[in-house]
Each structure stands twice: as C-alpha cells, then as structure tokens.
Steps between C-alpha positions, in 0.01 A plus 500: 500500500559874524261753349674759283331826399661753266426872466686783331549852633661704223827329422511301826363146516336389826488127572290400801557149629286324759490151645784250513784590262708201394736388225195372312375860466824647369428451130173695536668765717785538250249534219310767697821695562647457151396837349669692783811282495584624151544860618805648667450590773238239581165673554310257716348475845447156648234507772537194722282633785254212473750218445434240770813291438799509267745220422875538441482507121232770499687702764816482287304627197367793704853581618627498141216734400592733785866494396396601148315804635147380571318653793387214725230565758446245775265478792764379747773755444603831355455577134803420289585785269715446193872461552719733294 
C-alpha cells in the first residue's frame, strides 16, 4: 500500500507518494488529487521519487495526469512538465 501525503503551496497541490503504487491505491490517489483536477489548467505536482514499484494501472493513471497538465517528478527520469 502506497503512502500519500498532500501539501499545498499557494494554488498548487503537491502530492507525495511513496512505497508500492498499485491499482488498489488509485481511489485514494484520485481523492488526494481531486481538488486540483477541477481547475484548468491542472495545478498539481505528483512526486513519485520514493515509489518503489508501480503497476500498469497506476502508471496509466500517472500518464493521464501528466497529459492533463500535472507536473510529475520521478526518481528514475527527468521531470515531466505539463504538455500544452
């Protein structure tokens, strides 16, 4: 089970995820991200630096968030800035 921690910096929501992120965590992750998903553009940063493993369903959710404009930060690759 992933640990999800939420902070706010002005209008931007920061969601830090650690541990193993799986489909079973997506309802909690969606709930954590919900306030930022209602804005356009999406004002959210997903920090996945401490995610130890991610399954296909969770990876697809993260990709959809990125496509909607979320900034996704990962330990194993470059930051993903919003697509416009």
